[in-house]
All heavy atoms as an XYZ file, in Angstrom:
776
protein
N      12.410     21.553     -2.655
C      11.462     22.425     -3.304
C      11.008     21.833     -4.638
O       9.845     21.945     -5.004
C      12.069     23.806     -3.492
C      11.121     24.748     -4.188
S      11.624     26.422     -3.917
C      10.628     27.212     -5.113
N      11.936     21.195     -5.337
C      11.601     20.586     -6.618
C      10.610     19.434     -6.436
O       9.695     19.277     -7.240
C      12.877     20.088     -7.306
C      12.725     19.621     -8.743
C      12.125     20.708     -9.612
C      14.055     19.182     -9.297
N      10.765     18.652     -5.351
C       9.830     17.564     -5.066
C       8.429     18.106     -4.819
O       7.447     17.534     -5.268
C      10.280     16.765     -3.840
C      11.368     15.787     -4.109
C      11.636     14.956     -2.882
C      12.695     13.931     -3.137
N      12.912     13.072     -1.976
N       8.362     19.206     -4.107
C       7.067     19.816     -3.800
C       6.383     20.308     -5.077
O       5.179     20.129     -5.269
C       7.258     20.964     -2.824
C       5.987     21.527     -2.312
C       6.270     22.580     -1.277
N       5.073     22.876     -0.558
C       4.974     23.783      0.361
N       6.032     24.473      0.714
N       3.844     23.997      0.974
N       7.144     20.908     -5.963
C       6.609     21.379     -7.231
C       6.105     20.208     -8.073
O       5.026     20.268     -8.650
C       7.675     22.169     -8.000
C       7.255     22.721     -9.359
C       6.094     23.706     -9.199
C       8.429     23.388    -10.045
N       6.877     19.127     -8.119
C       6.466     17.942     -8.868
C       5.192     17.337     -8.275
O       4.284     16.941     -9.006
C       7.588     16.901     -8.873
N       5.114     17.294     -6.954
C       3.916     16.775     -6.282
C       2.697     17.636     -6.615
O       1.624     17.114     -6.932
C       4.146     16.725     -4.772
C       2.942     16.302     -4.002
N       2.506     14.996     -3.962
C       2.067     17.009     -3.253
C       1.422     14.923     -3.229
N       1.137     16.126     -2.785
N       2.857     18.955     -6.557
C       1.756     19.865     -6.875
C       1.313     19.716     -8.333
O       0.113     19.751     -8.636
C       2.139     21.312     -6.587
C       2.240     21.598     -5.109
O       1.714     20.862     -4.289
N       2.935     22.672     -4.760
N       2.272     19.540     -9.230
C       1.954     19.350    -10.644
C       1.184     18.051    -10.865
O       0.188     18.022    -11.582
C       3.229     19.369    -11.484
C       3.046     19.161    -12.991
C       2.190     20.269    -13.579
C       4.385     19.088    -13.676
N       1.614     16.978    -10.215
C       0.921     15.699    -10.345
C      -0.491     15.775     -9.775
O      -1.432     15.225    -10.349
C       1.713     14.598     -9.651
C       2.951     14.196    -10.405
C       3.708     13.123     -9.670
C       4.975     12.738    -10.413
N       5.709     11.681     -9.714
N      -0.654     16.462     -8.653
C      -1.977     16.618     -8.056
C      -2.885     17.401     -8.992
O      -4.049     17.039     -9.204
C      -1.866     17.338     -6.695
O      -0.991     16.588     -5.851
C      -3.212     17.471     -6.021
N      -2.367     18.464     -9.567
C      -3.147     19.275    -10.500
C      -3.527     18.455    -11.726
O      -4.664     18.479    -12.174
C      -2.350     20.518    -10.899
C      -3.071     21.385    -11.874
C      -4.032     22.312    -11.607
C      -2.899     21.397    -13.299
N      -4.462     22.904    -12.772
C      -3.788     22.353    -13.827
C      -2.076     20.688    -14.160
C      -3.866     22.615    -15.180
C      -2.164     20.945    -15.522
C      -3.062     21.902    -16.012
N      -2.579     17.708    -12.281
C      -2.853     16.881    -13.453
C      -3.907     15.830    -13.143
O      -4.786     15.555    -13.958
C      -1.571     16.201    -13.941
C      -0.637     17.135    -14.668
S       0.890     16.323    -15.190
C       0.292     14.995    -16.189
N      -3.837     15.261    -11.965
C      -4.812     14.250    -11.554
C      -6.223     14.822    -11.539
O      -7.166     14.200    -12.029
C      -4.450     13.709    -10.174
O      -5.461     12.875     -9.688
N      -6.361     16.025    -11.007
C      -7.693     16.626    -10.928
C      -8.196     17.079    -12.307
O      -9.375     16.935    -12.605
C      -7.690     17.802     -9.957
O      -6.899     18.860    -10.447
N      -7.330     17.599    -13.154
C      -7.740     18.106    -14.467
C      -7.989     16.989    -15.477
O      -8.824     17.130    -16.351
C      -6.697     19.075    -15.036
C      -6.534     20.330    -14.211
C      -7.831     21.094    -14.127
C      -7.671     22.320    -13.264
N      -8.915     22.949    -12.926
N      -7.273     15.892    -15.363
C      -7.397     14.812    -16.333
C      -8.296     13.676    -15.827
O      -8.404     12.642    -16.469
C      -6.004     14.273    -16.672
C      -5.113     15.321    -17.309
S      -3.451     14.727    -17.588
C      -3.715     13.602    -18.926
N      -8.899     13.861    -14.672
C      -9.767     12.845    -14.075
C      -9.081     11.489    -13.939
O      -9.674     10.443    -14.180
C     -11.072     12.697    -14.865
C     -11.973     13.904    -14.711
O     -11.928     14.539    -13.636
O     -12.716     14.206    -15.654
N      -7.814     11.512    -13.559
C      -7.082     10.287    -13.299
C      -7.073     10.027    -11.798
O      -7.039     10.964    -11.000
C      -5.634     10.404    -13.799
C      -5.449     10.518    -15.291
C      -3.996     10.826    -15.612
C      -5.874      9.240    -15.979
N      -7.099      8.770    -11.382
C      -7.037      8.503     -9.947
C      -5.703      8.963     -9.372
O      -4.652      8.758     -9.981
C      -7.188      6.983     -9.844
C      -7.150      6.449    -11.217
C      -7.207      7.584    -12.187
N      -5.727      9.596     -8.200
C      -4.484     10.129     -7.622
C      -3.451      9.054     -7.317
O      -2.260      9.324     -7.356
C      -4.932     10.844     -6.357
C      -6.358     10.532     -6.162
C      -6.880      9.918     -7.406
N      -3.875      7.828     -7.015
C      -2.901      6.794     -6.694
C      -2.012      6.460     -7.888
O      -0.870      6.068     -7.721
C      -3.587      5.526     -6.167
C      -4.587      4.940     -7.131
O      -5.494      5.678     -7.555
O      -4.470      3.744     -7.457
N      -2.499      6.670     -9.102
C      -1.711      6.375    -10.296
C      -0.602      7.403    -10.468
O       0.571      7.058    -10.611
C      -2.607      6.330    -11.550
C      -1.773      6.199    -12.809
C      -3.614      5.199    -11.448
N      -0.944      8.680    -10.462
C       0.057      9.726    -10.690
C       0.967      9.946     -9.488
O       2.151     10.217     -9.651
C      -0.628     11.050    -11.036
C      -1.131     11.174    -12.470
C      -1.841     12.498    -12.659
C      -0.009     11.030    -13.461
N       0.430      9.852     -8.286
C       1.218     10.151     -7.085
C       1.898      8.918     -6.506
O       2.581      9.006     -5.504
C       0.318     10.795     -6.026
C      -0.348     12.100     -6.456
C      -1.305     12.581     -5.367
C       0.684     13.155     -6.764
N       1.703      7.771     -7.146
C       2.297      6.510     -6.701
C       1.939      6.193     -5.250
O       2.762      5.766     -4.470
C       3.803      6.525     -6.907
C       4.210      6.672     -8.365
C       5.693      6.705     -8.550
O       6.352      5.731     -8.174
O       6.178      7.729     -9.063
N       0.673      6.403     -4.915
C       0.181      6.109     -3.577
C      -0.314      4.666     -3.519
O      -0.787      4.132     -4.517
C      -0.973      7.053     -3.215
C      -0.641      8.530     -3.173
C      -1.918      9.348     -2.982
C       0.338      8.819     -2.061
N      -0.234      4.037     -2.349
C      -0.783      2.685     -2.255
C      -2.302      2.729     -2.279
O      -2.923      3.652     -1.751
C      -0.271      2.191     -0.899
C      -0.053      3.421     -0.106
C       0.372      4.478     -1.094
N      -2.902      1.743     -2.911
C      -4.359      1.570     -2.873
C      -4.598      0.347     -2.011
O      -4.144     -0.750     -2.335
C      -4.926      1.367     -4.264
C      -6.444      1.144     -4.245
C      -6.976      0.959     -5.633
N      -6.863      2.197     -6.378
C      -7.908      2.961     -6.704
N      -9.117      2.612     -6.345
N      -7.729      4.061     -7.384
N      -5.313      0.543     -0.909
C      -5.542     -0.526      0.059
C      -7.039     -0.774      0.151
O      -7.806      0.139      0.426
C      -4.979     -0.138      1.442
C      -3.479      0.140      1.321
C      -5.258     -1.232      2.460
C      -2.879      0.795      2.526
N      -7.428     -2.027     -0.072
C      -8.832     -2.417      0.007
C      -8.950     -3.523      1.040
O      -8.291     -4.554      0.914
C      -9.338     -2.934     -1.356
O      -9.055     -1.964     -2.357
C     -10.820     -3.213     -1.315
N      -9.788     -3.284      2.054
C      -9.988     -4.292      3.096
C     -11.431     -4.779      3.075
O     -12.349     -3.996      2.860
C      -9.706     -3.707      4.487
C      -8.272     -3.537      4.812
S      -7.988     -2.945      6.493
C      -8.544     -4.318      7.457
N     -11.605     -6.063      3.319
C     -12.925     -6.638      3.506
C     -13.000     -7.069      4.962
O     -12.464     -8.118      5.338
C     -13.141     -7.828      2.570
C     -14.477     -8.538      2.692
C     -15.625     -7.570      2.395
C     -14.530     -9.712      1.762
N     -13.612     -6.196      5.789
C     -13.657     -6.451      7.229
C     -12.259     -6.650      7.770
O     -11.348     -5.900      7.444
N     -12.110     -7.669      8.609
C     -10.785     -8.033      9.119
C     -10.310     -9.337      8.489
O      -9.377     -9.956      8.975
C     -10.834     -8.191     10.640
C     -10.975     -6.871     11.371
C     -10.994     -7.079     12.861
O     -12.035     -7.366     13.420
N      -9.843     -6.943     13.482
N     -10.939     -9.727      7.367
C     -10.654    -11.021      6.760
C      -9.566    -10.989      5.704
O      -8.762    -11.912      5.620
C     -11.926    -11.602      6.132
C     -13.090    -11.807      7.075
C     -14.307    -12.288      6.310
C     -12.710    -12.790      8.165
N      -9.573     -9.964      4.858
C      -8.491     -9.877      3.874
C      -8.220     -8.427      3.499
O      -9.038     -7.553      3.673
C      -8.736    -10.780      2.652
C      -9.582    -10.221      1.570
N     -10.780    -10.746      1.219
C      -9.392     -9.192      0.715
C     -11.291    -10.084      0.210
N     -10.464     -9.126     -0.114
N      -7.005     -8.228      2.991
C      -6.557     -6.899      2.583
C      -5.831     -7.040      1.243
O      -5.040     -7.957      1.050
C      -5.658     -6.255      3.673
C      -5.319     -4.809      3.330
C      -4.417     -7.069      3.926
C      -4.739     -4.025      4.497
N      -6.170     -6.160      0.318
C      -5.572     -6.148     -1.017
C      -4.801     -4.840     -1.158
O      -5.366     -3.761     -0.981
C      -6.679     -6.260     -2.073
C      -6.187     -6.274     -3.485
C      -5.476     -7.356     -3.979
C      -6.448     -5.213     -4.341
C      -5.036     -7.379     -5.290
C      -6.015     -5.228     -5.645
C      -5.312     -6.319     -6.113
O      -4.870     -6.326     -7.419
N      -3.520     -4.926     -1.449
C      -2.653     -3.748     -1.525
C      -2.047     -3.660     -2.917
O      -1.452     -4.614     -3.409
C      -1.532     -3.829     -0.469
C      -2.134     -3.967      0.924
C      -0.639     -2.599     -0.532
C      -1.521     -5.032      1.729
N      -2.200     -2.484     -3.536
C      -1.606     -2.213     -4.845
C      -0.576     -1.098     -4.695
O      -0.638     -0.302     -3.773
C      -2.682     -1.754     -5.830
C      -3.766     -2.767     -6.077
C      -4.865     -2.213     -6.947
O      -4.700     -2.213     -8.183
O      -5.878     -1.767     -6.379
N       0.340     -1.016     -5.636
C       1.373      0.033     -5.711
C       2.385     -0.044     -4.573
O       2.835      0.971     -4.068
C       0.753      1.438     -5.752
C      -0.119      1.655     -6.958
O       0.054      1.000     -7.970
N      -1.064      2.555     -6.844
N       2.777     -1.243     -4.185
C       3.861     -1.363     -3.213
C       5.177     -1.545     -3.969
O       5.189     -1.761     -5.175
C       3.617     -2.520     -2.234
C       3.713     -3.874     -2.841
N       4.892     -4.539     -2.989
C       2.763     -4.693     -3.354
C       4.684     -5.706     -3.548
N       3.387     -5.827     -3.793
N       6.275     -1.437     -3.261
C       7.590     -1.528     -3.903
C       8.384     -2.764     -3.499
O       9.553     -2.860     -3.777
C       8.410     -0.276     -3.559
C       7.766      1.000     -4.034
C       8.658      1.674     -4.994
N       8.003      2.793     -5.623
C       8.642      3.863     -5.998
N       9.912      3.997     -5.760
N       7.991      4.822     -6.621
N       7.726     -3.671     -2.777
C       8.420     -4.908     -2.418
C       8.052     -5.404     -1.036
O       7.638     -4.643     -0.165
N       8.216     -6.688     -0.852
C       7.936     -7.354      0.409
C       9.182     -7.323      1.272
O      10.255     -7.744      0.836
C       7.514     -8.803      0.125
C       7.183     -9.688      1.301
C       5.930     -9.192      2.008
C       6.996    -11.119      0.834
N       9.061     -6.808      2.492
C      10.197     -6.739      3.408
C      10.165     -7.863      4.438
O      11.188     -8.482      4.720
C      10.223     -5.385      4.131
C      10.394     -4.159      3.249
C      10.246     -2.891      4.069
C      11.741     -4.197      2.559
N       8.989     -8.114      5.036
C       8.842     -9.141      6.066
C       7.510     -9.843      5.867
O       6.499     -9.194      5.601
C       8.868     -8.512      7.488
C       8.573     -9.541      8.556
C      10.185     -7.828      7.757
N       7.536    -11.171      5.993
C       6.285    -11.927      5.967
C       6.381    -13.062      6.972
O       7.342    -13.829      6.975
C       5.994    -12.500      4.582
C       4.819    -13.460      4.611
C       3.527    -12.980      4.801
C       5.004    -14.833      4.511
C       2.445    -13.848      4.854
C       3.930    -15.692      4.561
C       2.659    -15.199      4.738
O       1.596    -16.057      4.813
N       5.377    -13.159      7.849
C       5.232    -14.290      8.759
C       3.740    -14.520      8.950
O       2.923    -13.826      8.345
C       5.920    -14.005     10.103
O       5.229    -13.006     10.817
N       3.378    -15.464      9.794
C       1.956    -15.751      9.980
C       1.239    -14.686     10.803
O       0.019    -14.718     10.923
C       1.748    -17.131     10.596
C       2.298    -17.243     11.998
O       3.141    -16.412     12.383
O       1.870    -18.167     12.715
N       1.983    -13.711     11.339
C       1.343    -12.635     12.117
C       1.808    -11.226     11.752
O       1.434    -10.263     12.404
C       1.525    -12.871     13.619
C       2.976    -12.860     14.031
O       3.866    -12.699     13.218
N       3.213    -13.059     15.307
N       2.619    -11.088     10.704
C       3.112     -9.759     10.310
C       3.449     -9.724      8.822
O       4.003    -10.670      8.272
C       4.367     -9.409     11.118
C       4.941     -8.063     10.788
C       6.162     -7.732     11.649
O       6.299     -8.262     12.762
O       6.981     -6.944     11.173
N       3.099     -8.608      8.193
C       3.474     -8.334      6.804
C       3.980     -6.900      6.751
O       3.329     -5.995      7.277
C       2.270     -8.492      5.864
C       2.543     -8.165      4.394
C       3.233     -9.345      3.730
C       1.263     -7.850      3.669
N       5.136     -6.707      6.154
C       5.709     -5.363      6.006
C       6.088     -5.165      4.550
O       6.811     -5.959      3.976
C       6.934     -5.202      6.899
C       7.464     -3.791      6.955
C       8.691     -3.694      7.842
N       8.359     -3.961      9.214
C       8.477     -3.061     10.196
N       8.937     -1.863      9.926
N       8.168     -3.374     11.420
N       5.545     -4.052      3.976
C       5.800     -3.732      2.572
C       6.518     -2.396      2.449
O       6.244     -1.467      3.211
C       4.477     -3.650      1.804
C       3.654     -4.921      1.722
C       2.292     -4.612      1.141
C       4.358     -5.964      0.903
N       7.380     -2.297      1.471
C       8.047     -1.037      1.152
C       7.125     -0.228      0.249
O       6.546     -0.760     -0.702
C       9.376     -1.311      0.448
C      10.231     -0.105      0.100
C      10.651      0.630      1.364
C      11.455     -0.552     -0.681
N       6.954      1.041      0.575
C       6.139      1.951     -0.228
C       7.043      3.061     -0.761
O       8.199      3.174     -0.372
C       5.029      2.574      0.619
C       4.083      1.582      1.219
S       3.119      0.830     -0.083
C       2.233     -0.392      0.803
N       6.522      3.902     -1.632
C       7.309      5.023     -2.147
C       7.757      5.914     -1.000
O       8.893      6.357     -0.954
C       6.509      5.829     -3.156
C       7.314      6.982     -3.731
C       6.542      7.801     -4.709
C       7.439      8.931     -5.180
N       6.696      9.935     -5.907
N       6.861      6.141     -0.057
C       7.191      6.958      1.110
C       6.991      6.115      2.361
O       5.910      6.059      2.921
C       6.313      8.192      1.171
C       6.537      9.125      0.012
C       5.597     10.313      0.051
O       4.631     10.345      0.792
N       5.876     11.296     -0.782
N       8.017      5.417      2.789
C       7.961      4.654      4.020
C       7.561      3.201      3.821
O       7.859      2.592      2.795
N       6.868      2.678      4.837
C       6.496      1.274      4.838
C       5.059      1.116      5.308
O       4.505      1.999      5.953
C       7.407      0.486      5.779
C       8.860      0.522      5.395
C       9.735     -0.207      6.404
O       9.251     -0.855      7.318
N      11.034     -0.079      6.241
N       4.488     -0.042      4.993
C       3.168     -0.404      5.466
C       3.341     -1.663      6.306
O       3.921     -2.649      5.841
C       2.224     -0.678      4.290
C       0.809     -1.085      4.660
C       0.054      0.104      5.272
C       0.069     -1.592      3.448
N       2.853     -1.632      7.549
C       2.965     -2.754      8.470
C       1.568     -3.246      8.810
O       0.713     -2.457      9.214
C       3.701     -2.321      9.744
C       3.746     -3.322     10.890
C       4.489     -4.583     10.485
C       4.380     -2.690     12.111
N       1.345     -4.533      8.638
C       0.060     -5.150      8.949
C       0.320     -6.243      9.971
O       1.185     -7.093      9.769
C      -0.600     -5.747      7.681
C      -0.764     -4.647      6.633
C      -1.931     -6.392      8.025
C      -1.067     -5.150      5.265
N      -0.436     -6.200     11.075
C      -0.281     -7.197     12.136
C      -1.599     -7.925     12.338
O      -2.664     -7.349     12.161
C       0.163     -6.542     13.430
C       1.559     -5.979     13.368
C       2.066     -5.625     14.732
C       3.536     -5.296     14.615
N       4.278     -5.741     15.755
N      -1.495     -9.195     12.711
C      -2.688     -9.993     12.948
C      -2.325    -11.433     13.239
O      -1.269    -11.716     13.810
N      -3.196    -12.357     12.797
C      -2.999    -13.781     13.068
C      -3.335    -14.603     11.830
O      -4.169    -14.212     11.018
C      -3.930    -14.228     14.203
C      -3.698    -13.556     15.513
C      -4.731    -14.021     16.519
C      -4.607    -13.196     17.780
N      -5.757    -13.348     18.647
N      -2.686    -15.760     11.745
C      -2.990    -16.762     10.714
C      -2.934    -16.199      9.292
O      -3.805    -16.491      8.473
C      -4.361    -17.401     10.971
C      -4.479    -17.995     12.357
O      -3.478    -18.578     12.820
O      -5.555    -17.880     12.971
N      -1.906    -15.415      8.968
C      -1.791    -14.811      7.654
C      -1.448    -15.853      6.589
O      -0.629    -16.743      6.805
C      -0.727    -13.722      7.637
C      -1.140    -12.434      8.298
C      -0.204    -11.455      8.547
C      -2.449    -12.188      8.654
C      -0.561    -10.255      9.138
C      -2.823    -10.999      9.245
C      -1.872    -10.029      9.487
N      -2.066    -15.682      5.424
C      -1.770    -16.489      4.243
C      -1.704    -15.539      3.054
O      -2.639    -14.774      2.823
C      -2.871    -17.536      3.990
C      -2.962    -18.504      5.155
C      -2.609    -18.284      2.690
C      -4.156    -19.425      5.083
N      -0.601    -15.578      2.315
C      -0.484    -14.786      1.086
C      -1.219    -15.530     -0.019
O      -0.777    -16.572     -0.469
C       0.979    -14.606      0.693
C       1.717    -13.435      1.276
C       3.166    -13.448      0.838
C       1.072    -12.134      0.948
N      -2.360    -15.012     -0.431
C      -3.150    -15.656     -1.477
C      -2.637    -15.305     -2.866
O      -2.637    -16.125     -3.754
C      -4.624    -15.247     -1.360
C      -5.319    -15.883     -0.208
C      -5.357    -17.375     -0.386
C      -6.585    -17.952      0.247
N      -6.741    -19.349      0.012
N      -2.234    -14.046     -3.045
C      -1.723    -13.587     -4.333
C      -0.550    -12.655     -4.086
O      -0.620    -11.794     -3.223
C      -2.806    -12.811     -5.110
O      -3.964    -13.619     -5.231
C      -2.313    -12.412     -6.487
N       0.511    -12.838     -4.876
C       1.656    -11.932     -4.778
C       2.165    -11.670     -6.185
O       2.694    -12.559     -6.843
C       2.751    -12.522     -3.919
C       3.883    -11.580     -3.694
S       4.995    -12.262     -2.478
C       6.419    -11.278     -2.819
N       1.961    -10.433     -6.644
C       2.430     -9.986     -7.946
C       3.439     -8.868     -7.720
O       3.586     -8.381     -6.597
C       1.242     -9.502     -8.780
C       0.161    -10.562     -9.048
C      -1.068     -9.930     -9.671
C       0.700    -11.674     -9.925
N       4.147     -8.414     -8.753
C       5.175     -7.382     -8.537
C       4.698     -6.134     -7.789
O       5.447     -5.563     -7.008
C       5.617     -7.038     -9.957
C       5.366     -8.273    -10.739
C       4.126     -8.875    -10.145
N       3.448     -5.693     -7.989
C       2.978     -4.495     -7.301
C       1.661     -4.709     -6.569
O       1.022     -3.757     -6.145
C       2.825     -3.340     -8.294
C       4.144     -2.870     -8.859
C       3.989     -1.673     -9.775
O       2.862     -1.191     -9.966
O       5.009     -1.211    -10.286
N       1.246     -5.974     -6.403
C      -0.029     -6.270     -5.760
C       0.119     -7.448     -4.816
O       0.841     -8.392     -5.114
C      -1.097     -6.625     -6.798
C      -1.331     -5.562     -7.831
C      -2.261     -6.027     -8.937
O      -2.940     -7.053     -8.772
O      -2.285     -5.355     -9.976
N      -0.596     -7.377     -3.691
C      -0.602     -8.475     -2.719
C      -2.006     -8.631     -2.171
O      -2.674     -7.638     -1.856
C       0.389     -8.206     -1.565
C       1.811     -8.459     -2.045
C       0.076     -9.057     -0.350
C       2.854     -8.390     -0.983
N      -2.444     -9.888     -2.045
C      -3.695    -10.207     -1.372
C      -3.342    -11.056     -0.166
O      -2.773    -12.142     -0.299
C      -4.655    -10.970     -2.296
C      -5.934    -11.485     -1.642
C      -6.759    -10.351     -1.052
C      -6.752    -12.278     -2.634
N      -3.665    -10.539      1.012
C      -3.354    -11.206      2.274
C      -4.654    -11.575      2.963
O      -5.560    -10.743      3.075
C      -2.536    -10.258      3.167
C      -2.175    -10.765      4.551
C      -1.108    -11.852      4.456
C      -1.699     -9.629      5.425
N      -4.739    -12.813      3.438
C      -5.906    -13.248      4.190
C      -5.477    -13.676      5.582
O      -4.362    -14.126      5.794
C      -6.614    -14.404      3.483
C      -7.310    -13.973      2.224
C      -8.164    -15.070      1.615
O      -8.116    -16.221      2.102
O      -8.872    -14.770      0.645
N      -6.386    -13.531      6.519
C      -6.135    -13.881      7.912
C      -6.934    -12.948      8.801
O      -7.833    -12.242      8.345
N      -6.619    -12.928     10.071
C      -7.286    -12.025     11.019
C      -6.445    -10.756     11.163
O      -5.439    -10.747     11.868
C      -7.451    -12.711     12.371
C      -8.250    -11.905     13.355
C      -8.414    -12.624     14.674
O      -8.468    -13.869     14.688
O      -8.466    -11.924     15.704
N      -6.856     -9.692     10.480
C      -6.105     -8.438     10.472
C      -6.487     -7.624     11.700
O      -7.660     -7.330     11.911
C      -6.380     -7.652      9.177
C      -5.940     -8.484      7.969
C      -5.669     -6.302      9.203
C      -6.502     -8.020      6.674
N      -5.490     -7.275     12.510
C      -5.738     -6.523     13.741
C      -5.311     -5.062     13.639
O      -5.973     -4.189     14.163
C      -5.026     -7.199     14.910
C      -5.559     -8.593     15.197
C      -4.765     -9.339     16.239
O      -3.659     -8.874     16.626
O      -5.241    -10.411     16.667
N      -4.190     -4.796     12.962
C      -3.661     -3.433     12.878
C      -3.041     -3.187     11.494
O      -2.406     -4.073     10.937
C      -2.567     -3.176     13.927
C      -3.013     -3.400     15.325
N      -3.765     -2.485     16.012
C      -2.819     -4.440     16.167
C      -4.004     -2.958     17.221
N      -3.438     -4.145     17.336
N      -3.208     -1.961     11.001
C      -2.544     -1.517      9.771
C      -1.858     -0.200     10.108
O      -2.514      0.746     10.542
C      -3.555     -1.316      8.619
C      -2.844     -0.810      7.372
C      -4.304     -2.618      8.324
N      -0.539     -0.152      9.938
C       0.240      1.028     10.291
C       0.983      1.559      9.063
O       1.523      0.765      8.277
C       1.316      0.694     11.337
C       0.805      0.160     12.639
C       0.856     -1.203     12.910
C       0.299      1.019     13.606
C       0.417     -1.702     14.123
C      -0.154      0.524     14.814
C      -0.087     -0.839     15.068
O      -0.542     -1.332     16.257
N       1.066      2.880      8.959
C       1.945      3.528      7.984
C       3.165      4.011      8.750
O       3.032      4.729      9.742
C       1.264      4.713      7.318
C       0.204      4.312      6.346
C      -1.126      4.227      6.731
C       0.525      4.013      5.033
C      -2.102      3.845      5.841
C      -0.448      3.629      4.124
C      -1.767      3.553      4.543
N       4.341      3.632      8.280
C       5.603      4.022      8.926
C       6.326      4.948      7.962
O       6.749      4.523      6.891
C       6.462      2.803      9.246
C       5.678      1.837     10.158
C       7.768      3.229      9.889
C       6.321      0.484     10.326
N       6.451      6.215      8.340
C       7.169      7.185      7.511
C       8.620      7.224      7.908
O       8.946      7.337      9.074
C       6.556      8.590      7.645
C       5.153      8.643      7.123
O       4.856      8.060      6.089
N       4.275      9.314      7.825
N       9.499      7.160      6.927
C      10.943      7.202      7.216
C      11.596      8.341      6.493
O      11.229      8.755      5.480
C      11.597      5.887      6.798
C      11.112      4.744      7.636
C      11.799      3.445      7.273
O      12.498      3.364      6.247
O      11.652      2.502      8.034
């Protein structure tokens, strides 16, 4: 119940203070350019990386990206830029 109250408070603050919800709610911001590259912000760490799969830890669950010929162009503590042929993007709730 306390988590729900905190979530509601953050949502209300976001709307009243004109702040982006991803900042207060710690949501991932995902930007894709076609199937060529994907830029992900607000992740909590890299779990798996190969030339056909990327898995990131999020505040709530994981983000799984599948495709071909992946190359990590940029990797910062909370940001990743992945290039390649992106076929699927999945949210895994745990």
